[in-house]
C-alpha positions in Angstrom: 110.7 137.7 98.7 107.2 136.4 99.6 106.6 135.7 95.9 109.9 133.7 95.6 108.9 131.7 98.7 105.4 131.0 97.2 107.0 129.9 93.9 109.3 127.6 95.8 106.5 126.1 97.8 104.4 125.6 94.6 107.4 123.9 92.9 107.9 121.6 95.8 104.2 120.7 96.0 104.2 120.0 92.2 107.3 117.8 92.6 105.8 115.9 95.5 102.5 115.4 93.6 104.4 114.1 90.6 106.4 111.7 92.9 103.2 110.4 94.4 101.6 110.0 91.0 104.6 108.1 89.8 104.6 105.8 92.9 100.9 105.1 92.5 101.4 104.3 88.8 104.3 101.9 89.7 102.2 100.2 92.4 99.3 99.7 90.0 101.7 98.2 87.4 103.1 95.9 90.1 99.7 94.8 91.1 98.6 94.2 87.6 101.7 92.1 86.9 101.1 90.1 90.1 97.5 89.5 89.2 98.5 88.3 85.7 101.1 86.0 87.2 98.5 84.6 89.6 96.0 84.1 86.8 98.7 82.2 84.8 99.6 80.0 87.8 95.9 79.2 88.4 95.5 78.2 84.7 98.5 76.0 84.9 97.2 74.4 88.1 93.8 73.8 86.5 95.4 72.3 83.4 97.5 69.9 85.6 94.4 68.9 87.6 92.6 68.2 84.4 95.5 66.1 83.1 95.5 64.1 86.3 91.7 63.6 86.1 92.0 62.5 82.5 94.8 60.1 83.4 92.7 58.6 86.2 89.8 58.1 83.9 92.0 56.3 81.4 93.1 53.9 84.1 89.6 53.1 85.2 
């Protein structure tokens, strides 16, 4: 009986550990995607600013 309880506890612990690892991996992936989006947006903003500067220089 004690062995069965110990096995059950071990299995539950393993399941919980796996769930936590999965959640961590998902969060890391979400953060990486968000970071990539932010980098892309920053590049686009910089390109727009450069285009505006170039246009202003042409007018002057």
